[in-house]
C-alpha positions in Angstrom: 16.5 -12.3 26.6 18.4 -15.3 27.8 21.3 -14.0 30.3 23.9 -16.3 28.7 23.3 -14.6 25.6 23.3 -11.1 27.1 26.7 -11.7 28.8 28.0 -13.1 25.6 27.1 -10.0 23.7 28.6 -7.8 26.5 32.0 -9.5 26.2 31.9 -9.1 22.3 31.0 -5.6 22.1 32.2 -3.7 25.2 35.6 -5.6 25.9 36.8 -5.8 21.8 34.6 -2.7 21.1 33.4 -4.6 18.2 29.7 -3.5 16.6 28.0 -5.9 15.0 24.7 -5.3 13.0 22.0 -7.7 11.7 20.6 -7.1 7.9 17.6 -8.7 7.3 16.3 -8.5 3.2 15.4 -11.0 0.8 17.5 -9.4 -2.1 21.0 -10.5 -2.2 22.4 -7.5 -4.1 21.0 -5.2 -1.5 22.2 -7.3 1.5 25.5 -7.4 -0.1 25.8 -3.7 -1.2 24.7 -2.8 2.5 27.3 -5.4 3.9 30.2 -3.7 2.1 29.0 -0.2 3.0 29.0 -0.8 6.7 32.0 -3.1 7.1 34.1 -0.1 5.4 33.0 1.8 8.6 34.2 -0.9 11.0 31.0 -2.7 11.3 30.5 -6.6 11.7 27.6 -7.7 9.6 25.5 -10.7 9.5 22.9 -11.0 6.8 19.5 -13.0 6.8 17.1 -13.7 4.2 14.0 -13.8 6.1 12.6 -12.9 9.6 12.4 -16.6 10.8 16.3 -17.0 10.0 17.0 -13.2 11.2 15.1 -14.1 14.5 17.4 -17.1 15.2 20.3 -14.8 14.3 19.6 -12.1 16.9 18.7 -15.1 19.4 22.4 -16.6 19.1 24.1 -13.3 19.0 21.9 -10.2 20.1 23.0 -7.5 17.8 22.6 -3.9 19.1 21.0 -2.8 15.5 19.3 -4.6 12.9 18.5 -3.1 9.5 15.3 -5.0 8.3 13.4 -4.9 5.2 9.8 -4.1 5.2 8.5 -6.8 2.5 9.9 -10.0 3.1 8.9 -13.7 2.1 7.9 -14.7 5.4 6.2 -11.8 6.8 6.2 -7.7 6.9 9.3 -6.1 8.6 7.0 -3.6 10.7 5.5 -6.9 12.4 8.9 -7.9 12.7 9.7 -5.0 14.6 7.2 -5.2 17.1 8.4 -8.9 17.8 11.8 -7.9 18.2 11.2 -4.8 20.5 9.1 -6.9 22.5 11.8 -9.6 23.3 15.0 -7.5 22.8 14.0 -3.8 24.0 17.5 -2.6 23.9 18.0 -3.5 20.2 17.2 -0.7 17.7 15.7 -1.4 14.4 15.9 0.7 11.3 13.4 -0.3 8.7 14.1 -0.2 4.8 11.4 -0.3 2.2 11.7 0.3 -1.5 8.3 1.9 -1.5 7.6 4.4 1.4 4.1 5.1 2.6 3.0 7.2 5.8 0.9 4.2 7.2 3.8 2.0 7.4 6.2 4.7 8.6 3.8 5.6 11.5 3.1 2.0 12.6 6.8 1.3 12.6 7.7 3.8 14.7 4.8 3.0 17.2 6.2 -0.6 16.9 9.4 0.7 18.4 11.6 1.3 15.1 14.3 3.6 15.4 13.8 5.1 12.0 12.0 4.1 8.7 14.0 4.8 5.3 13.4 4.3 1.6 15.9 2.4 -0.3 17.8 4.7 -2.8 16.7 7.8 -1.7 17.8 7.8 1.6 21.3 5.9 1.2 23.3 8.9 2.5 21.7 8.7 5.8 22.2 5.3 6.6 25.7 5.1 8.0 25.0 8.5 10.3 21.5 7.1 11.2 23.1 3.6 12.0 25.7 5.2 14.3 23.3 7.2 16.4 21.0 3.9 16.6 24.3 1.9 17.7 25.1 4.4 20.6 21.6 4.4 21.9 21.6 0.6 21.8 25.1 0.4 23.4 24.0 2.8 25.8 20.8 0.8 26.8 22.8 -2.6 27.1 25.3 -0.4 29.5 22.4 0.5 31.6 20.8 -2.9 31.6 24.1 -4.6 32.5 24.7 -1.8 35.5 21.0 -2.5 36.8 21.8 -6.3 36.7 24.9 -5.7 38.7 23.1 -3.4 41.2 20.0 -6.1 41.5 22.7 -8.8 42.4 24.4 -6.6 44.9 21.3 -6.0 46.6 19.8 -9.3 46.2 19.4 -12.0 49.2 21.7 -14.1 47.4 24.2 -11.5 48.1 23.7 -12.2 52.0 26.6 -13.7 53.0 26.3 -16.3 55.5 25.1 -20.0 56.1 24.1 -20.2 59.8 20.9 -21.3 60.6 20.5 -17.9 62.3 21.2 -16.1 59.2 19.2 -18.3 57.0 16.1 -18.4 58.9 16.1 -14.1 58.6 16.6 -14.7 55.1 13.9 -17.0 54.6 11.3 -14.9 56.3 12.6 -12.0 54.1 12.2 -13.7 51.1 8.6 -14.6 52.0 7.6 -11.1 52.7 9.1 -9.3 49.8 6.7 -10.2 47.2 3.9 -8.6 49.1 3.1 -5.1 50.2 3.5 -5.6 53.9 5.0 -3.4 56.3 8.3 -4.8 57.7 10.0 -4.2 60.7 13.8 -5.1 61.3 15.2 -5.5 64.6 18.3 -6.4 65.8 21.7 -4.7 67.2 23.6 -1.9 65.5 25.9 -3.4 62.7 23.9 -6.3 61.8 22.7 -5.4 58.4 19.4 -4.1 58.6 19.7 -1.9 55.4 21.2 -4.7 53.5 18.0 -6.8 54.2 15.7 -3.9 53.5 17.5 -3.3 50.2 17.5 -7.1 49.3 13.2 -6.8 50.3 13.1 -3.9 48.0 14.5 -5.7 45.0 12.6 -9.0 45.6 9.3 -7.2 45.6 7.2 -5.8 42.7 8.3 -2.5 43.1 12.1 -3.1 42.5 11.8 -0.9 39.4 11.2 2.0 41.5 13.0 3.9 44.1 14.5 2.7 47.3 14.8 5.8 49.5 16.5 5.3 52.9 16.4 7.8 55.9 17.9 7.7 59.5 15.8 9.5 61.7 18.2 9.6 64.1 20.3 12.1 61.9 17.9 15.1 62.3 16.4 17.4 64.8 12.5 16.8 64.8 11.6 19.8 62.5 14.1 19.1 59.8 13.5 15.4 60.0 9.5 16.4 59.3 10.6 18.5 56.2 13.0 15.9 54.9 10.4 13.3 55.2 7.2 15.2 54.1 8.5 18.2 52.3 7.4 21.6 52.9 5.7 24.7 51.2 7.3 27.6 50.2 7.1 30.0 53.2 6.3 27.3 55.7 9.5 28.5 58.0 12.4 30.9 58.0 14.6 29.9 54.8 11.8 27.8 52.9 11.8 30.0 49.8 10.4 27.2 47.4 8.4 24.0 47.6 10.4 21.0 48.6 9.4 17.2 47.8 9.8 15.1 50.7 11.6 11.6 50.8 8.3 10.1 51.4 7.2 11.7 47.8 10.5 10.4 46.1 9.7 7.2 47.3 6.3 7.1 45.6 5.7 3.5 44.1 8.6 2.6 45.6 10.0 1.8 49.1 10.8 3.8 51.9 13.3 2.6 54.7 13.0 4.2 57.9 16.2 3.4 60.0 16.1 4.1 63.7 12.5 4.5 63.8 12.4 4.7 67.7 14.2 8.0 67.5 11.2 9.5 65.6 9.3 12.3 68.0 5.6 11.6 68.8 3.8 13.8 66.7 5.9 12.7 63.7 4.8 9.3 64.4 1.4 10.1 64.3 1.7 11.5 60.9 3.8 8.6 59.6 0.7 6.4 60.9 -1.9 8.4 59.0 0.5 7.5 56.0 0.1 3.6 56.7 -3.6 3.7 57.7 -4.6 5.8 54.5 -1.8 6.7 52.2 -2.3 10.6 53.1 0.2 12.9 54.3 0.6 16.6 54.8 3.5 19.0 53.7 4.9 21.5 56.4 2.9 24.4 56.0 0.3 22.6 53.7 -3.4 22.3 54.5 -4.1 20.0 51.8 -3.5 16.3 52.1 -1.2 14.6 49.4 -1.8 10.9 48.4 1.0 8.5 48.1 1.9 4.7 47.1 4.6 3.7 49.2 5.9 0.6 51.1 7.2 1.0 54.6 10.3 -0.9 55.9 11.4 0.4 59.3 14.5 -0.7 61.5 15.5 -0.2 65.2 18.1 -1.5 67.6 15.7 -0.8 70.3 12.9 -2.8 71.9 9.6 -1.1 70.6 7.6 -2.9 73.0 9.5 -1.8 76.0 9.8 1.9 74.4 5.8 2.1 74.0 5.5 0.8 77.8 7.7 4.0 78.5 5.6 6.3 76.6 8.4 7.0 74.1 6.7 5.3 71.2 3.0 4.8 70.0 1.7 1.6 70.4 -0.9 1.9 67.6 2.2 2.7 65.5 4.4 -0.2 66.7 1.5 -2.5 65.7 1.3 -1.4 62.2 5.0 -1.6 61.8 5.5 -5.0 63.5 2.7 -6.5 61.2 5.7 -8.6 59.7 8.8 -8.6 62.4 12.5 -10.2 61.1 15.0 -10.2 64.1 18.4 -10.1 62.5 20.8 -12.5 64.7 24.3 -10.9 66.3 27.6 -11.5 64.9 28.1 -13.3 68.4 25.5 -15.6 67.3 26.5 -16.6 64.1 30.2 -16.9 64.5 30.4 -20.0 61.8 29.7 -17.5 59.3 33.1 -15.7 60.4 35.4 -17.1 57.8 33.1 -16.3 55.1 32.3 -12.9 56.1 36.1 -12.1 56.8 36.9 -13.9 53.4 34.6 -11.2 51.6 36.0 -8.3 53.3 39.4 -9.5 52.7 38.5 -9.4 48.9 36.8 -6.4 49.0 39.8 -4.2 50.6 42.3 -6.1 48.3 40.9 -4.6 45.5 40.4 -1.1 47.2 43.9 -1.0 48.4 45.3 -2.7 45.2 47.2 -5.0 47.5 47.1 -8.9 47.0 46.6 -11.5 49.8 46.5 -15.2 49.6 44.2 -15.6 52.6 44.1 -15.3 56.4 46.3 -17.5 59.1 44.4 -19.8 61.2 45.3 -17.9 64.1 44.1 -14.5 62.5 40.6 -16.3 62.1 40.8 -17.9 65.6 41.1 -14.5 67.0 38.2 -13.0 65.0 36.1 -16.1 66.3 37.1 -15.7 69.9 36.3 -11.9 69.9 33.1 -10.3 71.3 31.6 -8.2 68.5 29.7 -5.4 70.1 29.6 -3.8 66.7 28.6 -7.0 65.0 29.3 -7.0 60.9 30.0 -3.4 60.7 32.8 -3.6 63.2 34.3 -6.8 61.6 34.4 -4.8 58.3 36.3 -1.8 60.2 38.8 -4.4 61.6 39.5 -5.9 58.3 40.1 -2.8 56.6 42.6 -2.0 59.2 44.1 -5.2 58.7 44.8 -5.1 55.1 46.0 -1.7 55.5 48.6 -2.7 58.2 49.7 -6.2 56.7 52.8 -6.7 54.8 52.5 -10.1 54.5 50.8 -12.3 51.8 48.5 -13.5 54.5 46.8 -11.6 57.4 48.4 -12.3 60.7 47.4 -11.7 64.1 50.1 -8.9 64.2 47.9 -6.8 61.9 44.7 -6.8 64.2 43.6 -4.1 66.9 46.0 -4.4 69.9 42.9 -5.8 72.1 42.9 -9.0 70.0 46.7 -9.6 70.5 46.7 -9.5 74.4 46.6 -13.2 74.7 49.7 -13.3 72.2 52.1 -10.8 74.2 55.2 -13.3 75.6 55.0 -13.6 79.6 58.0 -12.8 81.5 59.7 -10.4 78.9 57.8 -7.4 80.3 55.0 -6.5 82.5 51.7 -6.9 80.9 50.8 -3.1 81.3 54.1 -2.3 79.3 53.3 -4.6 76.7 49.7 -3.6 75.9 51.2 0.1 75.8 53.9 -1.0 73.2 51.2 -3.3 70.9 48.8 0.1 71.3 51.4 2.7 70.7 52.6 0.7 67.4 49.3 0.2 66.3 48.4 3.9 66.6 51.8 4.7 64.7 51.4 2.3 61.6 47.6 3.9 61.3 49.3 7.5 61.5 51.6 6.6 59.0 49.2 5.1 56.8 47.0 8.2 56.7 50.0 10.6 56.5 49.4 12.1 59.8 45.7 12.7 59.2 44.5 12.4 62.6 40.6 12.6 62.0 40.9 9.5 59.6 43.2 7.7 61.8 40.6 7.9 65.0 37.7 7.0 62.4 40.1 3.6 61.4 41.0 3.2 65.0 37.4 3.5 66.0 38.2 5.8 68.9 37.2 9.7 69.1 39.3 12.4 68.1 40.3 13.8 71.5 41.4 10.2 72.8 43.4 9.8 69.7 45.2 13.3 70.9 45.4 12.2 74.7 47.1 8.6 73.3 49.5 10.7 71.0 50.6 12.9 73.9 50.5 10.1 76.5 53.1 7.8 74.0 55.0 10.7 72.6 54.3 9.7 69.2 55.8 12.4 66.8 
């Protein structure tokens, strides 16, 4: 289905709640009678006298429901149903015939028809049946629209940046995406490894299947094994029933293993078995299970060094690193800073229901001058805080965390220590005011520990 036509359909039917129906029938009286009946129920009707004109009308307007006669001058409605469903799978088709027979009815359903009605005998069924078909079609169109947006969200085109460093990483990822090759994404924390993993999945032949992500550092060894491979009932205390592991959930799809370096050596050997022959054992099970899954792994460590230290299996490293992509740090691609900052500004403007016209030049320069240890994730947090604190239409340096503002403190007015403390104190006060005194949320937004926040509150006597 052409994308432009689909967008027109969405705009016409979802923004105005307009429900459109196409009638294909060579009998003018029958078409007009059906058109009047449907119009009285709030439907907008388009009429066609044969299959050829009906297909052209559908191509232009994408009707969610088609009422089609079986016997037409240029073909059979049962065969037309097959053509329509192959090209427009979301459209529902109700076939109408003057002389019903079991063979046509069965074949119509096989070809994808929503239902098969006999003219005259089933006239009282048309409206309720049409309503059900319309509901189903609009639901399918909604799902397609959401899927289109989701695919766009995780596509390569949605990765922000035009620097050579990020473009090189994207090009490598695009080349490996259509294959089933195992991919190892390396780079510092916050460089967007999961974003790349999602894009690789969406660019693969597995994109209609599940993408399952697991952070290996988030669980103990025992829990991680159960989460990854599943377990049998009775395998350990509390295992009262069989449990599917994430590797089974990702069958025919993609499994993303973040922080793979945190996986224990014995689990590494079990993962190696999956990569070598597609087999795994559930915890407490003696029967091997087969799985078809693509593995994308990520780490912020140097796995070769971890192998030299005997912390990571060398054979697993070679299997994982068959295709390795190093993601650049934010410090290596600061030319992308304005575009990234603008993206987050728009995101948080919508989230906080605040309107900003942009960022002052000094604000952007401060972002470029900063050393980003947390990379894009840190920038996202900084932009969120700035959007929360800023009261002007443009983001100013005053809305940045205090460490960005040190160079802006006037000299000669006070000691640098006093000025730095003053900036920090005011910043903490603003965040506390925004969170309505919620200290846990305040510590999160400030990027500090809760204990540190309490110490600062006591030190500055913030009430």
